C-alpha positions as CSV (number, residue, x, y, z in Angstrom):
1,M,-46.0,45.4,19.3
2,Q,-45.5,42.1,17.3
3,V,-43.2,41.5,14.9
4,V,-43.2,42.1,10.6
5,K,-39.1,41.8,10.0
6,V,-36.6,42.0,12.3
7,L,-33.8,45.2,10.7
8,N,-30.7,44.4,13.0
9,N,-30.6,43.6,16.9
10,S,-31.8,47.1,17.8
11,L,-33.9,47.9,14.6
12,V,-37.2,46.2,14.0
13,L,-40.8,46.2,12.3
14,A,-43.5,45.9,13.7
15,V,-46.8,45.9,13.9
16,N,-48.9,47.8,16.4
17,E,-52.0,47.8,18.6
18,N,-53.6,49.4,15.7
19,G,-52.2,47.6,13.3
20,E,-50.1,50.4,11.7
21,E,-46.7,49.4,11.0
22,V,-43.6,51.1,12.6
23,I,-40.3,50.8,13.0
24,L,-39.1,50.3,17.2
25,M,-35.3,51.0,18.6
26,G,-33.9,49.3,21.4
27,K,-30.7,47.7,23.1
28,G,-31.1,43.8,21.4
29,I,-34.0,44.6,20.9
30,G,-34.3,42.6,17.1
31,Y,-31.4,39.5,18.6
32,K,-33.3,36.4,18.8
33,K,-36.4,37.6,17.6
34,S,-38.8,35.6,14.9
35,I,-41.5,36.7,12.8
36,G,-44.9,36.7,14.9
37,E,-43.2,37.4,18.7
38,K,-43.7,40.0,20.9
39,I,-41.9,42.6,22.3
40,V,-42.4,43.6,25.9
41,S,-42.5,47.7,26.1
42,S,-39.7,47.4,28.1
43,Q,-37.2,46.8,25.3
44,I,-38.3,49.5,23.6
45,E,-36.7,53.3,24.2
46,K,-37.9,54.4,21.0
47,I,-40.6,54.5,18.4
48,F,-41.1,55.5,14.6
49,E,-44.7,55.2,13.0
50,L,-44.0,56.3,9.6
51,K,-47.7,57.8,7.5
52,D,-45.9,57.9,4.1
53,K,-46.1,54.6,2.5
54,K,-43.0,55.9,0.2
55,L,-40.4,57.3,3.3
56,K,-42.3,54.0,4.9
57,R,-39.9,52.0,2.3
58,D,-37.1,53.4,1.5
59,M,-36.3,53.1,5.4
60,I,-36.3,49.6,5.5
61,R,-34.5,48.8,2.2
62,L,-31.9,51.3,4.8
């Protein structure tokens, strides 16, 4: 998975293998990450897939 946007040290917006945007949660997962960087699966604690575009936009805004 590739980073699209770092939301904070524990949350990143990423693109999965299917090209869908997902929110990844994990301790320090966003620390010193840049856009386009790959995420190691061992860092991921939870994956949130938002199907509704409005809900996705609202979650990112938080």
